C-alpha positions as CSV (number, residue, x, y, z in Angstrom):
1,M,181.6,153.9,114.9
2,T,177.9,153.0,115.2
3,G,175.0,155.0,113.9
4,L,174.3,156.3,117.4
5,D,177.8,157.6,117.7
6,K,177.4,159.5,114.4
7,G,174.4,161.4,115.7
8,F,171.6,159.1,114.5
9,S,168.8,157.7,116.6
10,G,168.1,154.0,116.7
11,S,165.4,154.4,114.0
12,G,167.9,156.0,111.5
13,E,166.6,159.6,112.1
14,P,169.1,162.4,112.7
15,G,169.9,162.9,116.3
16,P,169.7,166.1,118.3
17,E,171.8,169.2,117.6
18,P,174.6,169.6,120.0
19,G,173.5,171.8,123.0
20,A,169.8,171.3,122.1
21,G,167.1,170.5,124.7
22,P,165.8,166.9,125.4
23,Y,165.4,164.8,122.3
24,F,162.8,162.0,122.0
25,P,163.4,160.2,118.7
26,G,160.9,158.2,116.6
27,P,157.5,156.9,117.6
28,A,158.0,157.8,121.3
29,A,157.5,161.4,120.4
30,R,154.3,160.7,118.7
31,R,153.0,158.6,121.7
32,G,152.8,161.6,123.9
33,S,156.1,161.6,125.7
34,V,156.5,165.2,124.6
35,P,153.6,167.5,125.6
36,P,151.6,168.7,122.6
37,P,152.1,172.3,121.5
38,R,149.7,174.9,122.8
39,G,147.6,176.9,120.3
40,P,147.4,176.4,116.5
41,L,150.3,174.6,114.8
42,P,152.6,176.7,112.7
43,A,152.2,176.7,109.0
44,P,154.5,174.2,107.3
45,T,157.9,175.5,106.2
46,S,160.4,174.0,103.8
47,A,162.4,172.8,106.8
48,V,159.6,170.5,108.1
49,T,158.1,169.2,104.9
50,S,160.0,165.9,104.9
51,G,161.0,163.4,107.4
52,A,159.4,161.0,109.8
53,N,158.0,163.5,112.3
54,V,156.2,165.8,109.8
55,L,152.5,166.3,110.5
56,P,150.2,165.8,107.5
57,M,148.3,168.8,106.4
58,T,145.1,167.3,107.7
59,L,146.3,167.5,111.2
60,Q,147.3,171.2,111.1
61,G,144.7,173.8,112.0
62,T,141.4,173.5,114.0
63,P,137.8,172.6,113.2
64,G,137.1,176.3,113.4
65,D,139.1,176.8,110.3
66,I,136.3,175.3,108.2
67,T,134.5,178.3,106.7
68,T,132.0,176.5,104.4
69,A,129.1,174.3,105.5
70,V,129.7,170.5,105.1
71,D,126.7,168.5,103.8
72,G,126.1,165.1,105.2
73,R,124.1,163.2,107.8
74,I,125.0,161.5,111.0
75,T,123.0,158.4,111.9
76,I,123.2,156.3,115.1
77,E,121.7,152.9,114.7
78,N,119.2,151.6,117.2
79,G,121.5,148.7,118.0
80,V,124.2,151.2,119.1
81,I,121.8,153.1,121.3
82,G,120.5,149.8,122.8
83,K,124.1,148.6,123.5
84,I,124.9,151.9,125.3
85,A,121.8,151.5,127.5
86,E,122.5,147.8,128.1
87,L,126.1,148.5,129.3
88,A,124.9,151.5,131.5
89,A,122.3,149.3,133.1
90,L,124.8,146.5,133.8
91,E,127.1,149.0,135.6
92,V,124.6,149.4,138.4
93,G,125.2,147.2,141.5
94,G,122.3,144.8,142.1
95,V,121.5,144.2,138.4
96,A,122.0,140.5,137.7
97,A,121.2,140.7,134.0
98,L,119.1,142.2,131.3
99,V,116.0,140.2,130.4
100,P,115.0,139.7,126.7
101,R,112.0,141.7,125.7
102,S,109.4,141.3,123.0
103,P,109.9,144.2,120.6
104,G,106.2,145.1,120.4
105,P,103.6,144.6,117.7
106,D,104.9,147.3,115.3
107,A,108.7,146.8,115.6
108,Q,110.8,144.2,114.0
109,R,112.8,141.7,116.2
110,S,116.2,143.2,116.9
111,D,119.3,142.4,118.9
112,T,118.6,145.1,121.4
113,A,115.2,143.8,122.1
114,R,116.6,140.4,122.8
115,A,119.3,142.0,125.0
116,G,116.6,143.6,127.2
117,V,116.4,147.1,125.7
118,R,113.9,148.6,123.4
119,V,114.7,151.8,121.6
120,D,112.2,154.4,120.4
121,L,114.1,157.0,118.4
122,D,112.5,160.2,117.2
123,E,115.0,161.5,114.7
124,H,113.0,164.7,114.0
125,A,113.0,165.8,117.6
126,D,116.5,164.4,118.3
127,E,115.3,162.5,121.3
128,V,115.1,158.9,122.4
129,A,113.0,156.8,124.8
130,L,114.4,153.6,126.2
131,D,112.7,150.6,127.8
132,V,115.0,148.5,129.9
133,A,114.1,145.1,131.3
134,I,116.3,143.9,134.2
135,A,116.7,141.0,136.6
136,V,117.8,142.2,140.1
137,E,119.9,140.2,142.6
138,Y,118.1,138.6,145.4
139,G,118.6,140.7,148.6
140,T,118.7,144.1,147.0
141,V,116.1,146.8,147.4
142,I,114.3,146.5,144.0
143,K,113.1,150.1,143.7
144,D,116.5,151.5,144.6
145,V,118.2,149.4,142.0
146,A,115.6,150.3,139.3
147,R,115.9,154.0,140.2
148,L,119.7,153.8,139.8
149,V,119.4,152.0,136.5
150,K,117.0,154.7,135.3
151,A,119.4,157.5,136.3
152,N,122.6,155.8,135.0
153,V,121.1,154.9,131.6
154,A,119.7,158.4,131.1
155,R,123.0,160.0,132.1
156,V,125.3,157.8,130.0
157,A,123.0,157.7,127.0
158,G,122.6,161.4,127.1
159,L,126.3,162.1,127.3
160,M,127.3,159.6,124.6
161,L,124.6,160.3,122.1
162,A,124.3,164.1,122.7
163,M,120.5,163.6,122.4
164,R,117.7,164.4,124.7
165,I,116.6,161.3,126.6
166,A,112.8,161.6,126.7
167,A,112.2,158.6,129.0
168,V,113.9,155.6,130.5
169,N,111.3,153.0,131.5
170,V,112.7,150.3,133.7
171,S,110.8,147.0,134.3
172,V,112.0,144.5,136.8
173,E,111.3,141.1,135.2
174,D,113.1,138.7,137.4
175,V,115.0,138.1,140.7
176,R,118.1,136.0,140.6
177,L,120.7,134.8,143.1
178,P,124.0,136.8,143.0
179,A,126.6,135.0,140.8
180,D,128.8,134.0,143.7
181,Q,125.8,132.3,145.6
182,A,124.5,130.7,142.4
183,A,127.9,129.0,141.8
184,T,128.0,127.5,145.3
185,R,124.5,126.0,144.9
186,A,125.3,124.3,141.6
C-alpha cells in the first residue's frame, strides 16, 4: 500500500477523516484554495499547536488587539515619491517620456530629478508638492495630456502615500513622435 492509501497526503501530512468535508492538503490550503475564516481566529488549542498547517501566534488576532502605543517613525524617501509620480505620469496616454529636470539651486542632484520629477516634501504638514516634466507625443492636445497627468499623479500619489498632495506642477518640455512612428523613420 502507498502512503496515499494509508490516509496520508502526498506531502506526508495526515489525510482527511472519513466522512469529513473537502480536504486540501499542504501548500494549496495556504495559497487560498480554501476561503479564509471570517472573524477573529480562535485561540490556539493543544490540538492545533503542531503540524504543518498551524498559524504562528503572530498571525492570530487583529491590529485592534494592540492596546499600547508603539513608538517609531515611518519615512518615505523622496526617491520613492518621485518614482510613484513618474509611473503615474507615464500611465497617461500621450506622454512620450519624462524629461530630466535640474533639481534647483538648493537641492542636491537626485535620481528623481534626472527622471523628470522634483519632490518637495513637507514632513511637518504631511504634504508633498511635485514638479513633473514631460514630453508629449506629436499629434496630441498638449493641455489635455498635461491636465490628465496632473490629475493622475495627484490621485495615485495621494492614494499610495496617504498624504495630502499640495500641488502637481506639470511642465511640457518636449514634443516627440510616437514610438511606432519614430521606429519607421529610423
